[in-house]
C-alpha positions as CSV (number, residue, x, y, z in Angstrom):
1,M,0.0,0.0,0.0
2,D,2.8,2.4,0.9
3,G,4.6,1.7,-2.4
4,L,1.5,2.3,-4.4
5,L,1.0,5.7,-2.6
6,V,4.7,6.7,-3.3
7,D,4.4,5.6,-6.9
8,G,1.2,7.6,-7.3
9,L,2.7,10.7,-5.8
10,L,5.9,10.2,-7.9
11,A,3.7,9.8,-11.1
12,L,1.8,13.0,-10.2
13,V,5.0,15.0,-9.6
14,M,6.5,13.7,-12.9
15,T,3.3,14.6,-14.8
16,L,3.3,18.0,-13.3
17,L,7.0,18.5,-14.1
18,A,6.5,17.3,-17.7
19,F,3.6,19.8,-18.1
20,I,5.6,22.7,-16.8
21,L,8.6,21.8,-19.0
22,R,6.3,21.5,-22.1
23,R,4.8,24.9,-21.4
24,I,8.3,26.4,-21.0
25,F,9.5,25.0,-24.3
26,A,6.3,26.0,-26.1
27,I,6.7,29.6,-24.8
28,T,10.4,29.6,-25.8
29,D,9.4,28.4,-29.3
30,R,6.8,31.1,-29.7
31,L,9.2,33.8,-28.6
32,N,11.8,32.5,-31.1
33,A,9.2,32.6,-33.9
34,E,8.3,36.2,-32.9
35,D,11.9,37.2,-32.7
36,R,12.5,35.7,-36.2
37,I,9.6,37.8,-37.5
38,L,10.9,40.9,-35.9
39,H,14.4,40.3,-37.2
40,E,13.0,39.9,-40.8
41,R,11.1,43.2,-40.4
42,I,14.2,45.1,-39.2
43,T,16.3,43.6,-42.0
44,N,13.7,44.7,-44.6
45,V,13.7,48.2,-43.2
46,Q,17.5,48.5,-43.2
47,T,17.7,47.5,-46.8
48,H,15.5,50.5,-47.9
49,Y,17.3,53.6,-47.2
50,V,18.0,56.9,-48.9
51,S,21.5,57.7,-50.1
52,K,23.1,60.8,-48.8
53,H,23.1,62.3,-52.3
54,D,19.4,61.8,-52.7
55,F,18.7,63.2,-49.3
56,D,20.9,66.3,-49.9
57,L,19.1,66.9,-53.2
58,A,15.7,66.6,-51.6
59,V,16.7,69.1,-48.8
60,T,18.1,71.5,-51.4
61,R,14.9,71.4,-53.4
62,I,12.8,72.0,-50.3
63,I,15.0,75.0,-49.3
64,D,14.8,76.4,-52.8
65,C,11.0,76.2,-52.8
66,I,10.9,77.9,-49.4
67,T,13.2,80.6,-50.7
68,R,11.0,81.2,-53.8
69,L,7.9,81.4,-51.6
70,E,9.6,84.0,-49.4
71,S,10.6,86.0,-52.3
72,K,7.1,85.9,-53.6
73,I,5.7,87.0,-50.3
74,D,8.3,89.8,-50.1
75,N,7.4,91.1,-53.7
76,D,3.6,91.2,-52.9
77,R,4.1,93.6,-50.0
């Protein structure tokens, strides 16, 4: 009788431990999958950038437009 009780408790503890370990590994796998998705998104963003020349050209065009607008405002006064 005592051996049966010890075996039952040991089986219960092992089942609980197996369940906890399975949950830990499932959560770890899910985190790895989400990390992989995030890494792919970051990699895609890093490959699409503006070159310094294109950026400088765009800034120059914007400043030229502002300068022309200021000169038109000054001429209308």
